[in-house]
Backbone as JSON, one array per atom type, in Angstrom:
{
  "sequence": "MIADVLGIPKEDRAWLFTLLNDMLLCIDPEHPVPESEREGLAAQVFGYGQKISASKRANPTDDVLSTLVKVEDELGPLGELELDAFFMLLTVAGSETTRNAISGGMQQLLAEPEQMAALRADPSLMKSATEEIIRWTSPVAYFKRVAARDTEISGVPIKEGDRVTLWYPSANRDQEAFEDPFRFDIHRKKNEHVSFGGGGPHFCLGAHLARREITMLFEELLKRTSDIELVGEVTYSVLGIGNPILVSPGKMPIRLKAA",
  "N": [[9.22, -18.71, -14.02], [9.82, -15.96, -12.8], [12.82, -16.15, -13.84], [12.75, -16.16, -16.1], [11.46, -13.45, -16.84], [13.53, -11.71, -15.82], [15.97, -12.35, -16.88], [17.35, -14.53, -16.61], [20.18, -16.83, -17.03], [19.22, -19.92, -18.17], [20.9, -22.16, -17.36], [21.15, -21.62, -14.77], [19.23, -21.4, -13.25], [18.28, -23.65, -11.41], [20.45, -23.59, -9.58], [20.36, -21.21, -8.4], [17.32, -21.04, -7.36], [17.76, -23.03, -5.33], [19.48, -21.52, -3.7], [18.04, -19.35, -3.22], [15.62, -20.43, -1.63], [16.93, -21.54, 0.44], [18.12, -19.71, 1.86], [15.66, -18.23, 2.56], [14.22, -20.25, 3.97], [16.15, -21.18, 6.43], [16.18, -20.17, 8.88], [13.99, -21.66, 9.64], [13.69, -24.2, 12.28], [13.19, -26.65, 11.29], [14.47, -26.69, 8.82], [17.19, -28.44, 6.92], [19.34, -26.5, 5.93], [21.44, -24.44, 7.92], [20.65, -21.39, 10.47], [22.74, -20.04, 10.73], [24.1, -19.68, 8.37], [22.88, -18.03, 6.79], [23.39, -15.54, 6.01], [25.65, -15.67, 4.46], [24.59, -16.66, 2.35], [22.97, -15.13, 1.57], [24.45, -13.48, 0.98], [25.39, -14.73, -1.58], [23.73, -14.41, -2.97], [23.26, -11.49, -3.55], [26.04, -11.36, -4.84], [25.68, -12.92, -7.25], [23.94, -11.09, -8.48], [25.25, -8.98, -8.86], [27.01, -9.65, -10.56], [25.42, -10.35, -12.71], [24.21, -8.25, -13.34], [26.21, -6.55, -14.3], [27.15, -8.2, -16.58], [24.47, -7.88, -18.29], [24.27, -5.2, -18.2], [26.69, -4.92, -19.95], [26.01, -6.49, -22.43], [23.15, -6.29, -23.41], [19.55, -7.57, -23.23], [16.81, -9.03, -23.93], [14.75, -8.43, -21.53], [13.78, -7.85, -18.31], [15.84, -7.1, -16.3], [17.6, -6.19, -18.03], [16.41, -3.62, -18.85], [16.37, -2.35, -16.19], [19.4, -1.89, -15.81], [19.78, 0.07, -17.48], [18.27, 2.25, -16.88], [17.8, 5.93, -16.6], [17.54, 8.78, -15.02], [17.05, 11.88, -13.81], [18.72, 11.7, -11.79], [20.65, 10.29, -12.56], [21.93, 6.96, -13.64], [20.55, 3.78, -12.15], [22.64, 2.92, -8.91], [24.94, 0.74, -7.92], [24.27, -0.67, -5.71], [21.63, -0.09, -5.68], [20.49, -1.64, -7.78], [21.27, -4.09, -7.18], [19.18, -4.7, -4.65], [16.96, -4.54, -6.18], [17.64, -6.84, -7.53], [17.29, -8.82, -5.61], [14.73, -8.47, -4.34], [13.08, -8.93, -6.4], [13.82, -11.53, -7.46], [13.46, -12.97, -4.57], [11.03, -12.12, -4.1], [9.3, -13.17, -6.31], [9.27, -15.97, -5.86], [8.45, -16.61, -3.49], [5.84, -15.83, -2.34], [3.79, -16.38, -4.38], [3.82, -19.03, -4.61], [2.99, -19.89, -2.28], [0.58, -18.97, -2.19], [-0.52, -20.7, -4.31], [-0.33, -23.28, -3.0], [-1.82, -23.01, -0.75], [-3.99, -22.54, -1.39], [-5.04, -24.68, -3.07], [-4.81, -26.59, -0.96], [-7.32, -25.67, 0.39], [-9.04, -25.87, -1.48], [-8.94, -28.68, -1.84], [-9.95, -29.55, 0.73], [-12.92, -28.65, 0.36], [-13.87, -30.42, -1.33], [-16.6, -30.01, -3.76], [-16.01, -27.76, -4.28], [-13.97, -27.82, -5.72], [-14.65, -29.77, -7.78], [-16.25, -28.02, -9.39], [-14.92, -26.14, -10.25], [-13.58, -27.77, -11.74], [-15.5, -28.44, -13.61], [-16.34, -26.3, -14.92], [-14.44, -24.37, -16.14], [-14.5, -21.43, -16.52], [-14.83, -20.39, -14.17], [-12.43, -19.87, -13.37], [-11.18, -17.44, -12.93], [-12.5, -15.95, -10.9], [-12.15, -18.0, -8.67], [-9.46, -17.62, -8.91], [-8.96, -14.92, -7.42], [-10.44, -15.14, -4.8], [-8.6, -17.39, -3.78], [-6.68, -15.91, -3.62], [-7.56, -14.05, -1.75], [-7.96, -15.67, 0.17], [-5.91, -17.17, 1.19], [-4.32, -14.82, 1.9], [-1.1, -14.21, 1.42], [0.98, -12.84, 2.56], [1.43, -11.82, 5.4], [1.75, -9.53, 7.0], [2.32, -6.0, 7.13], [4.71, -3.2, 7.93], [4.1, 0.27, 8.61], [4.95, 3.55, 8.81], [3.37, 6.26, 10.28], [2.88, 9.39, 8.68], [1.64, 11.61, 9.42], [-0.22, 13.23, 11.84], [-3.39, 11.33, 12.63], [-6.17, 9.52, 12.65], [-8.2, 6.32, 12.94], [-10.9, 4.8, 12.61], [-11.66, 5.75, 15.07], [-9.39, 5.67, 16.66], [-6.5, 7.64, 17.45], [-3.73, 8.4, 16.19], [-0.44, 9.28, 15.75], [1.85, 11.38, 14.31], [4.66, 9.56, 13.15], [4.25, 7.1, 14.74], [4.13, 3.73, 14.72], [2.57, 1.28, 12.52], [0.9, -1.36, 12.08], [-0.13, -3.56, 9.02], [-2.56, -5.38, 8.63], [-3.44, -8.4, 6.72], [-4.69, -10.79, 6.35], [-6.62, -10.26, 8.27], [-7.75, -7.99, 7.2], [-8.94, -8.99, 4.8], [-10.8, -10.91, 5.92], [-13.09, -8.96, 6.74], [-15.84, -8.27, 7.71], [-17.3, -6.1, 7.02], [-16.56, -5.61, 4.37], [-16.72, -8.05, 2.97], [-18.96, -10.62, 2.06], [-20.26, -12.85, 4.24], [-17.19, -13.64, 5.29], [-15.67, -15.47, 6.17], [-16.02, -17.76, 4.89], [-14.86, -19.54, 1.79], [-14.91, -19.33, -1.43], [-15.27, -20.12, -4.46], [-17.17, -18.64, -6.1], [-17.62, -16.25, -5.42], [-18.2, -12.71, -6.13], [-17.77, -10.25, -5.23], [-14.93, -8.81, -4.34], [-12.8, -7.64, -3.35], [-10.33, -7.79, -2.51], [-7.39, -6.92, -0.17], [-4.83, -8.21, -0.53], [-2.34, -7.62, -2.02], [-2.05, -5.18, -1.21], [-3.42, -2.83, -1.25], [-3.78, -0.86, -3.22], [-2.43, 2.27, -4.28], [1.02, 3.74, -3.95], [2.48, 1.54, -2.37], [1.5, -1.01, -3.93], [1.77, -3.99, -4.87], [4.28, -4.82, -7.01], [4.29, -7.11, -8.73], [1.67, -7.94, -9.01], [-0.25, -8.58, -11.25], [1.19, -10.61, -12.46], [1.3, -12.55, -10.83], [-1.2, -13.07, -10.32], [-1.77, -13.96, -12.84], [0.34, -16.34, -12.87], [-1.03, -18.24, -10.7], [-3.65, -18.34, -11.93], [-3.09, -20.0, -14.08], [-1.75, -22.07, -13.6], [-3.34, -24.06, -11.97], [-5.39, -23.96, -14.02], [-4.12, -25.77, -16.04], [-3.57, -27.86, -14.38], [-5.73, -29.18, -13.46], [-7.07, -29.34, -16.17], [-5.25, -31.62, -16.72], [-5.34, -33.64, -14.97], [-7.66, -36.14, -13.48], [-8.28, -36.76, -10.54], [-7.4, -35.39, -7.56], [-5.49, -35.89, -4.79], [-5.21, -35.73, -1.12], [-2.55, -36.84, 0.51], [-1.26, -36.98, 3.11], [-0.13, -35.66, 5.96], [-0.31, -31.84, 5.87], [2.37, -29.57, 6.78], [4.21, -26.84, 8.36], [6.33, -24.08, 7.62], [8.1, -22.96, 10.33], [8.86, -19.6, 10.6], [9.18, -17.41, 12.11], [10.56, -14.57, 13.81], [12.59, -13.95, 12.17], [11.7, -13.92, 9.59], [8.74, -12.85, 9.57], [6.7, -12.32, 7.98], [5.44, -13.99, 6.36], [2.71, -16.61, 5.46], [3.53, -19.82, 5.29], [3.28, -22.55, 3.77], [4.86, -25.73, 4.37], [5.04, -28.42, 3.82], [2.93, -30.29, 1.56], [1.76, -33.07, 0.71], [0.59, -34.79, -1.99], [-1.3, -36.92, -4.28], [-1.38, -37.41, -7.96], [-3.87, -38.05, -10.11], [-3.75, -38.99, -13.37], [-5.73, -37.43, -16.39]],
  "CA": [[8.71, -17.66, -14.59], [10.58, -14.95, -12.61], [13.78, -15.92, -14.26], [12.72, -15.63, -17.43], [11.07, -12.01, -16.79], [14.61, -11.06, -15.51], [16.51, -13.26, -18.09], [18.49, -15.82, -15.91], [20.23, -18.14, -18.02], [18.54, -21.29, -17.94], [21.62, -23.07, -16.5], [21.97, -21.02, -13.48], [18.31, -21.38, -12.2], [18.09, -24.4, -10.34], [21.33, -23.28, -8.39], [19.81, -19.87, -7.69], [16.07, -21.02, -6.61], [17.78, -23.71, -4.08], [20.17, -20.86, -2.93], [17.04, -18.48, -2.31], [14.98, -21.41, -0.73], [17.95, -22.11, 1.74], [18.14, -18.41, 2.42], [14.34, -17.62, 3.24], [14.09, -21.28, 4.93], [17.05, -21.58, 7.02], [15.57, -19.89, 9.62], [13.06, -22.85, 10.41], [14.48, -25.55, 12.69], [13.53, -28.38, 10.53], [15.24, -27.05, 7.44], [18.81, -28.78, 6.86], [20.3, -25.5, 6.47], [21.49, -23.94, 9.78], [20.41, -20.06, 10.2], [24.25, -19.3, 10.93], [24.4, -19.47, 7.04], [22.07, -17.17, 6.08], [24.41, -14.0, 5.78], [26.77, -15.89, 3.45], [23.57, -17.13, 1.27], [22.23, -13.85, 0.86], [26.03, -12.45, -0.04], [25.69, -15.49, -2.91], [22.6, -13.9, -3.8], [23.78, -10.27, -4.12], [27.04, -11.48, -5.69], [25.18, -13.54, -8.36], [22.99, -10.16, -8.96], [26.17, -7.93, -9.4], [27.5, -10.23, -11.95], [24.58, -10.83, -14.0], [23.84, -6.98, -13.82], [27.06, -6.29, -15.33], [26.92, -8.9, -17.94], [23.09, -7.11, -19.27], [25.01, -3.7, -18.98], [27.64, -5.03, -21.19], [25.45, -7.22, -23.81], [21.83, -6.13, -22.71], [19.04, -8.62, -23.93], [15.0, -7.84, -24.0], [14.55, -9.0, -20.13], [13.78, -6.65, -17.04], [17.19, -6.38, -15.8], [18.36, -5.01, -18.88], [15.93, -2.48, -18.6], [16.67, -1.58, -15.22], [20.77, -1.16, -15.92], [19.94, 1.2, -18.88], [17.46, 3.16, -16.38], [18.3, 6.86, -16.07], [16.61, 9.87, -14.92], [17.69, 13.21, -13.41], [19.92, 11.69, -10.6], [21.52, 9.48, -13.28], [21.54, 5.38, -13.43], [20.57, 3.21, -10.79], [23.48, 2.71, -8.39], [25.2, -0.65, -7.76], [23.07, -1.14, -4.57], [19.94, -0.2, -5.88], [20.35, -2.44, -8.78], [21.26, -5.6, -5.98], [18.0, -4.35, -4.23], [15.94, -4.88, -7.01], [17.41, -8.33, -8.06], [16.74, -9.27, -4.29], [13.62, -8.05, -4.32], [12.53, -9.67, -7.73], [14.04, -12.88, -6.82], [12.97, -13.6, -3.54], [9.29, -12.02, -3.91], [8.75, -14.18, -7.37], [9.91, -17.48, -5.55], [7.7, -17.67, -2.33], [4.06, -15.77, -2.14], [2.71, -16.77, -5.52], [3.88, -20.45, -4.39], [2.42, -20.08, -0.91], [-1.26, -18.88, -2.53], [-1.24, -21.85, -4.82], [-0.39, -24.25, -2.2], [-2.9, -22.62, 0.28], [-5.47, -22.82, -2.45], [-4.91, -26.01, -3.4], [-5.07, -27.22, 0.5], [-8.52, -25.81, 0.58], [-10.32, -27.05, -2.74], [-9.0, -30.54, -1.37], [-10.96, -29.27, 1.94], [-13.99, -28.48, 0.16], [-14.1, -31.25, -3.1], [-17.33, -29.75, -4.14], [-15.35, -26.54, -5.05], [-12.99, -28.48, -6.77], [-15.33, -30.23, -8.54], [-17.27, -26.89, -9.86], [-13.96, -25.64, -10.94], [-13.36, -28.46, -12.49], [-16.74, -28.65, -14.64], [-16.39, -24.94, -15.4], [-13.15, -23.59, -16.24], [-14.88, -19.58, -16.54], [-14.74, -19.82, -12.7], [-11.21, -19.74, -12.73], [-11.07, -16.0, -12.55], [-13.22, -15.55, -9.27], [-11.19, -18.39, -7.94], [-7.95, -16.94, -8.51], [-9.15, -14.3, -6.64], [-10.85, -16.2, -4.0], [-7.59, -18.11, -3.62], [-5.47, -14.68, -3.29], [-8.23, -13.44, -0.62], [-8.42, -16.53, 1.24], [-4.63, -17.65, 1.67], [-3.3, -13.6, 1.91], [0.2, -15.23, 1.72], [1.49, -11.97, 3.0], [0.81, -12.02, 7.06], [1.48, -8.28, 7.57], [3.5, -5.12, 6.84], [4.46, -2.33, 9.28], [4.22, 1.51, 8.04], [4.81, 4.9, 10.18], [2.36, 7.33, 10.07], [3.48, 10.29, 8.03], [1.04, 12.74, 9.72], [-1.06, 12.71, 12.82], [-4.24, 10.75, 12.16], [-7.51, 8.88, 13.2], [-8.47, 5.36, 12.04], [-11.68, 3.93, 13.33], [-11.66, 6.63, 16.37], [-8.02, 5.53, 17.54], [-5.66, 8.39, 17.53], [-2.58, 7.99, 15.33], [0.66, 10.35, 15.68], [2.97, 11.07, 13.21], [5.64, 8.74, 13.51], [3.85, 5.86, 15.05], [4.24, 2.58, 13.84], [1.06, 1.19, 12.56], [0.7, -2.8, 11.21], [-1.63, -3.44, 8.47], [-2.78, -7.04, 9.05], [-3.93, -8.61, 5.5], [-5.79, -11.7, 6.49], [-7.74, -9.67, 8.76], [-8.72, -6.96, 6.61], [-9.37, -9.73, 4.07], [-12.05, -11.29, 6.51], [-13.62, -7.89, 7.09], [-17.17, -8.51, 7.72], [-17.81, -4.77, 6.63], [-16.46, -5.35, 3.35], [-17.07, -9.01, 2.2], [-20.31, -11.41, 2.45], [-19.57, -14.33, 4.76], [-16.01, -13.85, 5.1], [-15.01, -16.71, 6.91], [-16.47, -18.95, 3.7], [-14.12, -19.99, 1.11], [-16.49, -19.31, -2.03], [-14.84, -19.62, -6.09], [-17.76, -17.8, -6.85], [-17.43, -14.51, -4.83], [-18.49, -11.82, -7.2], [-17.5, -8.48, -4.81], [-13.9, -9.37, -3.85], [-12.08, -6.64, -3.63], [-9.47, -8.14, -1.08], [-6.11, -5.92, -0.17], [-3.37, -9.13, -0.75], [-1.67, -6.8, -2.84], [-1.5, -3.86, -1.04], [-4.87, -2.05, -1.57], [-3.65, 0.18, -4.12], [-1.3, 3.28, -3.92], [2.72, 3.56, -4.18], [2.5, 0.42, -2.32], [0.88, -1.59, -4.6], [2.43, -5.25, -5.38], [4.62, -5.06, -8.46], [4.27, -8.47, -9.46], [0.14, -8.65, -8.62], [-0.52, -9.36, -12.53], [1.78, -11.95, -13.01], [0.96, -13.56, -9.4], [-2.7, -13.54, -10.68], [-1.78, -15.21, -14.09], [0.66, -17.9, -12.55], [-2.19, -19.16, -10.21], [-4.76, -19.24, -13.06], [-2.67, -21.01, -15.62], [-1.4, -23.59, -13.0], [-4.63, -24.54, -11.65], [-6.04, -24.53, -15.24], [-3.34, -27.0, -16.68], [-3.48, -28.96, -13.36], [-7.06, -29.6, -13.75], [-6.99, -29.99, -17.39], [-4.41, -32.92, -16.81], [-5.65, -34.6, -13.91], [-9.0, -36.59, -13.3], [-8.37, -36.52, -9.39], [-6.42, -34.84, -6.75], [-6.0, -36.38, -3.27], [-4.29, -35.47, 0.11], [-2.4, -38.47, 1.41], [-0.35, -36.83, 4.61], [-0.26, -34.31, 6.8], [0.31, -30.54, 5.65], [2.99, -28.97, 7.62], [4.39, -25.27, 7.91], [7.61, -23.53, 8.04], [7.9, -21.8, 11.04], [10.23, -18.74, 10.37], [9.49, -16.64, 13.49], [11.09, -13.23, 13.97], [13.53, -13.63, 11.15], [10.75, -13.45, 8.66], [7.74, -12.94, 10.33], [5.28, -11.71, 7.13], [4.84, -14.88, 5.42], [2.0, -17.54, 5.97], [4.4, -20.55, 4.52], [3.23, -24.17, 4.02], [6.34, -26.52, 4.44], [4.87, -29.85, 2.83], [1.95, -30.93, 1.01], [1.68, -34.56, -0.13], [-0.64, -34.74, -2.98], [-1.48, -37.55, -5.31], [-2.06, -37.0, -9.11], [-4.19, -39.19, -11.3], [-3.7, -38.51, -15.06], [-6.68, -37.53, -16.77]],
  "C": [[9.36, -16.11, -14.29], [11.77, -14.95, -13.47], [13.89, -15.7, -15.53], [12.51, -14.1, -17.56], [12.69, -11.44, -16.43], [15.82, -11.49, -16.54], [17.8, -13.91, -17.7], [19.05, -16.12, -16.8], [20.02, -19.21, -17.25], [19.91, -22.26, -17.38], [22.42, -22.65, -14.89], [20.3, -20.94, -12.36], [17.93, -22.22, -10.84], [19.23, -24.06, -9.0], [20.6, -22.02, -7.8], [18.42, -19.99, -7.05], [16.58, -21.9, -5.49], [18.71, -22.46, -3.3], [18.98, -19.74, -2.23], [16.08, -19.09, -1.72], [15.81, -21.54, 0.46], [17.92, -20.35, 2.41], [16.78, -17.93, 3.25], [13.76, -18.82, 4.26], [14.55, -21.28, 6.07], [16.69, -21.19, 8.42], [14.62, -20.7, 10.64], [14.13, -24.01, 10.69], [14.52, -26.39, 12.11], [14.01, -28.13, 9.27], [16.61, -27.51, 7.58], [19.59, -27.64, 6.64], [20.19, -24.8, 7.67], [21.03, -22.59, 9.41], [21.61, -19.76, 10.16], [24.71, -19.14, 9.44], [23.86, -18.77, 6.35], [22.64, -16.09, 5.46], [25.19, -14.51, 4.51], [25.44, -16.31, 2.21], [22.9, -15.79, 0.49], [23.51, -12.86, 0.11], [25.87, -13.52, -0.91], [25.01, -14.26, -3.46], [23.13, -12.65, -4.77], [25.21, -10.28, -4.9], [26.45, -11.95, -6.88], [24.24, -12.08, -9.06], [24.05, -9.22, -9.57], [27.01, -8.4, -10.45], [26.72, -10.36, -13.1], [24.17, -9.37, -14.03], [25.07, -6.58, -14.6], [27.3, -6.84, -16.68], [25.56, -8.26, -18.65], [23.62, -5.88, -19.17], [25.77, -4.31, -20.06], [26.82, -5.79, -22.7], [23.7, -7.18, -23.17], [20.85, -7.27, -23.83], [17.13, -7.92, -23.81], [14.16, -9.13, -22.58], [14.58, -7.54, -19.28], [14.72, -6.14, -16.71], [18.06, -5.74, -16.7], [17.9, -3.65, -18.94], [16.42, -1.34, -17.38], [18.45, -1.29, -15.55], [20.77, -0.17, -16.69], [19.4, 2.3, -17.9], [18.23, 4.44, -15.99], [17.0, 7.95, -15.72], [17.14, 11.0, -14.3], [18.88, 13.21, -12.56], [20.89, 10.57, -11.44], [20.99, 7.82, -13.29], [21.37, 5.33, -12.18], [22.16, 2.79, -10.18], [23.39, 0.94, -8.05], [23.91, -1.44, -6.8], [21.84, -1.07, -4.94], [19.55, -1.43, -6.56], [20.09, -4.02, -7.68], [20.03, -5.46, -5.3], [17.11, -5.11, -4.87], [16.14, -6.25, -7.5], [16.84, -9.15, -6.44], [15.26, -9.27, -4.32], [12.65, -9.22, -5.44], [12.54, -11.47, -7.22], [13.33, -13.76, -5.92], [11.35, -13.32, -3.74], [8.31, -13.03, -4.97], [8.9, -15.89, -6.84], [8.98, -17.87, -4.17], [6.17, -17.04, -2.11], [3.39, -16.12, -2.63], [2.76, -18.26, -5.2], [3.36, -20.92, -3.43], [0.92, -19.91, -1.2], [-1.39, -20.23, -2.88], [-1.08, -23.18, -4.1], [-1.95, -24.42, -1.34], [-4.3, -22.88, -0.81], [-5.75, -24.06, -2.84], [-5.54, -26.9, -1.93], [-6.85, -26.92, 0.47], [-9.6, -26.33, -0.31], [-10.05, -28.44, -2.33], [-10.09, -30.49, -0.23], [-12.2, -29.36, 1.29], [-14.17, -29.23, -1.43], [-15.55, -30.87, -3.91], [-17.1, -28.23, -5.07], [-14.6, -26.8, -6.0], [-13.57, -29.19, -7.68], [-16.31, -29.1, -9.6], [-15.93, -26.31, -10.66], [-13.37, -26.54, -12.15], [-14.45, -28.4, -14.3], [-16.93, -26.95, -15.23], [-15.23, -23.95, -15.26], [-13.16, -21.98, -16.33], [-14.97, -19.36, -15.03], [-13.11, -19.84, -12.49], [-10.7, -18.27, -12.54], [-11.48, -15.4, -11.36], [-12.13, -16.55, -8.4], [-9.79, -18.25, -7.56], [-8.01, -16.05, -7.33], [-9.56, -14.23, -5.31], [-9.64, -16.91, -3.12], [-6.4, -16.98, -3.1], [-6.02, -13.98, -1.77], [-7.72, -14.42, 0.53], [-7.17, -16.75, 2.01], [-3.91, -16.45, 2.35], [-2.08, -14.26, 2.46], [1.49, -14.0, 2.32], [0.79, -11.58, 4.47], [0.18, -10.26, 7.3], [2.79, -7.08, 7.14], [3.5, -3.83, 7.92], [4.72, -1.04, 8.23], [4.43, 2.69, 9.17], [4.42, 5.59, 9.25], [3.41, 8.48, 9.38], [3.01, 11.76, 8.57], [0.07, 12.07, 11.03], [-2.97, 12.23, 12.02], [-5.32, 10.14, 12.9], [-7.96, 7.94, 12.44], [-9.49, 4.76, 12.97], [-11.61, 4.5, 14.89], [-10.39, 6.1, 17.17], [-7.39, 6.61, 16.94], [-4.43, 7.69, 17.07], [-1.46, 9.05, 15.45], [1.53, 10.12, 14.54], [4.0, 10.73, 13.72], [5.43, 7.3, 14.52], [4.0, 4.67, 14.06], [3.07, 2.02, 13.98], [1.43, -0.48, 11.54], [-0.75, -3.04, 10.61], [-1.73, -5.05, 8.02], [-3.88, -7.76, 7.72], [-5.04, -9.59, 5.84], [-6.86, -11.14, 7.27], [-8.79, -8.92, 8.09], [-9.7, -7.94, 5.29], [-10.58, -10.82, 4.46], [-13.01, -10.58, 7.03], [-15.21, -8.28, 7.08], [-18.49, -7.42, 6.92], [-17.62, -4.84, 5.14], [-16.66, -6.77, 2.37], [-18.17, -9.83, 3.12], [-19.49, -12.59, 2.94], [-18.45, -14.4, 4.48], [-14.92, -14.74, 5.3], [-15.39, -18.0, 5.84], [-15.47, -18.38, 2.76], [-14.95, -20.11, -0.11], [-15.73, -18.67, -3.07], [-15.93, -18.67, -6.81], [-18.42, -16.7, -6.64], [-17.31, -13.84, -6.19], [-18.02, -10.47, -6.44], [-16.54, -9.06, -4.23], [-12.57, -8.52, -4.02], [-10.7, -6.66, -2.13], [-7.99, -7.11, -1.52], [-4.93, -6.8, -0.38], [-2.61, -8.49, -1.0], [-1.16, -5.48, -2.61], [-2.59, -2.62, -0.7], [-4.65, -0.65, -2.31], [-2.44, 1.45, -3.63], [-0.05, 2.95, -4.54], [3.1, 2.5, -3.88], [2.15, -0.94, -2.91], [2.05, -2.99, -4.8], [3.05, -5.36, -7.0], [4.67, -5.9, -9.35], [2.57, -8.94, -9.29], [-0.35, -9.2, -10.16], [-0.16, -10.62, -12.64], [1.27, -13.08, -11.92], [-0.41, -13.96, -9.92], [-2.38, -14.59, -12.04], [-0.94, -16.26, -13.76], [-0.28, -18.85, -11.77], [-2.78, -19.73, -10.83], [-3.86, -20.03, -13.83], [-2.13, -22.27, -14.88], [-2.62, -24.72, -12.6], [-5.36, -24.98, -12.91], [-5.29, -25.92, -15.7], [-3.37, -28.04, -15.6], [-5.0, -29.81, -13.57], [-7.18, -29.98, -14.97], [-6.5, -31.49, -17.62], [-4.91, -34.03, -16.15], [-7.02, -35.06, -13.87], [-9.26, -36.68, -11.7], [-6.88, -36.01, -8.82], [-6.15, -35.04, -5.4], [-4.8, -36.22, -2.42], [-3.62, -36.54, 0.33], [-1.25, -38.19, 2.11], [-0.63, -35.56, 4.91], [0.08, -32.89, 6.04], [1.0, -29.84, 7.23], [3.61, -27.63, 7.27], [5.91, -25.12, 8.27], [7.17, -22.73, 8.92], [9.09, -20.8, 11.15], [10.17, -17.62, 11.03], [9.85, -15.2, 12.86], [11.78, -13.06, 12.48], [12.87, -13.58, 9.89], [9.35, -13.58, 8.98], [6.31, -12.75, 9.34], [4.74, -12.82, 6.47], [4.13, -16.17, 6.2], [2.66, -18.65, 4.65], [4.08, -21.9, 5.09], [4.26, -24.54, 3.6], [6.27, -27.66, 3.12], [3.49, -30.09, 2.63], [1.81, -32.02, 0.46], [0.51, -34.71, -0.8], [-0.49, -36.1, -3.96], [-1.87, -37.28, -6.74], [-2.76, -38.26, -9.79], [-4.6, -38.46, -12.69], [-5.32, -38.36, -15.66], [-7.27, -38.6, -18.3]]
}
């Protein structure tokens, strides 16, 4: 989907996805690509981004990357480093968080088969189910911010320049914001989760796309199957300090029975 949005040629997609996946997961000691290759993998992604940006500048097409290379404001066009950063952001962010939400949502639906059955019986529940999957999985664990001025949160003084961490899984289980917050409920009506950042200038750029991807995948999967079964242990990628913001399922073996 991100490849379509960016206008990445189809012949490059499998290679680029593998490259990004290795770059993200090589800090996991269980991943076959060693962490020592991480900088080289990132350099390949940047190099490819520069190459395709130059191609879009010379021959723009109907995609986001072509729009970015033509953007100009009072400071002029985006610089090469800015374009490289945009390319890395969109390709990486588009390949990890949404798939982790989908995997985590599937895991919970399999753990609560009555909710899977309800969703299969009533596709109109998919909208509320998507929001609950995003709240429940909270695929981004936390972000750091720096206080721009002296303030106070819940009686705790925070000084200008202090580092503050925002823990999204915790906020998404706040008993003051959610009824029975530790219960997974695809029928949940009041679901103002903060998985996409809670609004403001840091709100997730791909929020609407992520919602649409999750919704469509589960709609099609439930439509085309009569049963989904977990057939092995779920494992997780341990990324540690190298990439601490992600909650990342590694493997989840399932068996699908066609409808």
